[in-house]
N, C-alpha and C positions, 0 to 999 in steps of 0.2 A: 854043785851051784842049782842044777838046774831041781835037784829034789829040793834044795832048801825053798826055790819059788812056788813046786806043787805043793809043799807042805802048807807054805804062806797061805797059799789059793786055798785049798782045800780049808785052811783056818776060819777067813773070811766067810767062807760058804757057812761053815759048822757055826758061826757066830750070826749068821742070816738066818736059821733056822733055830736058833736060842739056845745050842746044845754049848757053847764056851763062850764065854767074855772075853774082854780086851787084858785081861793079866795075861792070855794065853799068846798072846802077840808080842813078841822082840820087844825089848826097848832100847832102840836103836834109831838116833839121828840119821844116820845115811838110809837105812831103812824106810825111816819117815819122808827123805827127799825122792828117793826113786818112786813110792807110792803115789808122790805126790806129781812127781812128772808124767807119773802113769793117767790120773785121774785130769788132769790138765791135758794131756794128749787124746784122751777119750771123749773129753767135754768140747775140745777144739775141732776132733775127727766127727763128733756126732753135729755140731755147730755146722759144717763146711757141707758134710753130704746131705744131714737130713734137714737142715733151715736154712736153705741155702738164700734165700728171700730176705732173711731177718739180718742185717748189717748188725754188728756189736754185739751180739746174743753170747759167743764167747766170754766177753770181757761184764755185761751184765751178769750171766752164771758166778762169774768170778768172784765178782763185788759182793753178789747175794749170800755165795757160800762162805767167803770170809767174814761178812758181819754174822752169822750164826756162828763160825768156828770161835771168833774172838768171843763172842758172849759165851759158849761153852767151857771154854778157857778162864774166862772171868768165875765162873760158877763153881768149877773147880778147885779154884783158887780159894776160893769163898769157904768153901768145905772142906779146907787145908789138906786137898790131897794132890800138892802142885809137882810131884813125884811123878804122877800118874798121866801127864797131859800129853808126854810125846807116846805113850801106848795109845792112850785115846785117840789121839789127832792120826795117828796109824792106822788106826783099825775103823774109825769112821771115813776116813778116804778111801781105805781097802775095801771096805764094804760098798762103800760109793762107787768104786770100779766096779766091782761085779755087779752091782745094780745097774751101774750105767750100761754094761756088756750085756746084760740081757736085753734090757732097753732095744738097744741099738741093734742086736740081731734079729730080733721080733720087730721090729718096726722096718728093719731094712728087708727081709726075708720073707715077712708072710706079708708083706704089702700087695703083693702082686696076687696074692689067692685071697686074702680078707679083704669086707671094705671096711675103709675110714673109722665108721664108727664102733665096728668092731677090733680093730685094731687100738682104737683109744679106750675102749673099754679094759681090753688086757692090759695097757700100758699103766692105766689107771689104779688099778690094782695091786700090779707090783708096788707103784710109787706108795700106795696106802699102805702096803707091808714094810715100806722102808722107813717110815714114822715110829710105829712099835720097835723094829728094830732099833731103831737111832735112840728110844728112850732106856730099852735094856740096855742098850752101850754106856749109855750116862748114868744110870743104877747102878750098875756094876762097879764105875769109874769109882762114884762118890759112897759106895756102901753104902746105897739105899733102895727099898721095895722098888718093882718095876712099875709100879704104878707111879710112884714119885718121878722116876725119871722120863715117864711116859709125858707125864704134867710138864715139866719142864720143858723137855721137846715140843711140845704144842705151845708154850710159850714164848721158845725162841723161835718157831713156825710165825707167829702172830707179832713178833719182833720184826723178823725178814720180811713179813708180806708190809709192814710200814715202812720198813726202808726199802722197799720195791716201788712204793706209790710216789715215795721221794724223788728217787732216780729217773720215774718212768718218762719225765720231761727232756731230762739228759740224755736215752738212748733214744 
């Protein structure tokens, strides 16, 4: 059991390093649920420990992420790869868990060593890397070139920003 978790963790890291793709993640709804719970847990933990002054931040992040995932599911279905949706969602959420863990550990561990500006720079570089990784995952899911997946990711990002502007008065 623990070996399977470690193998999956390594697979997500390999995907983040652009060495593997979503096809290397098992097609499993229970696995998707477990990864989703981990994603929610990390998001909630980060919201509580790091953004204590912002109420509703967890729900806000959840709503924004959900919009992005729904758009991606629509695009994957549009390209005729609906059988790959489970692996795609598991991969996106799993890689997001890895990125979130890295960000959480950097912010939590280095806050006493580095200034706020230096930490923000490191965090922004890591989040900047997550955009091409997401494009890579999208491209592999719909069997297109990496740049095509990257452009889809940028378009989804802008749609999420529009949704963010719509939700801002609510939160």
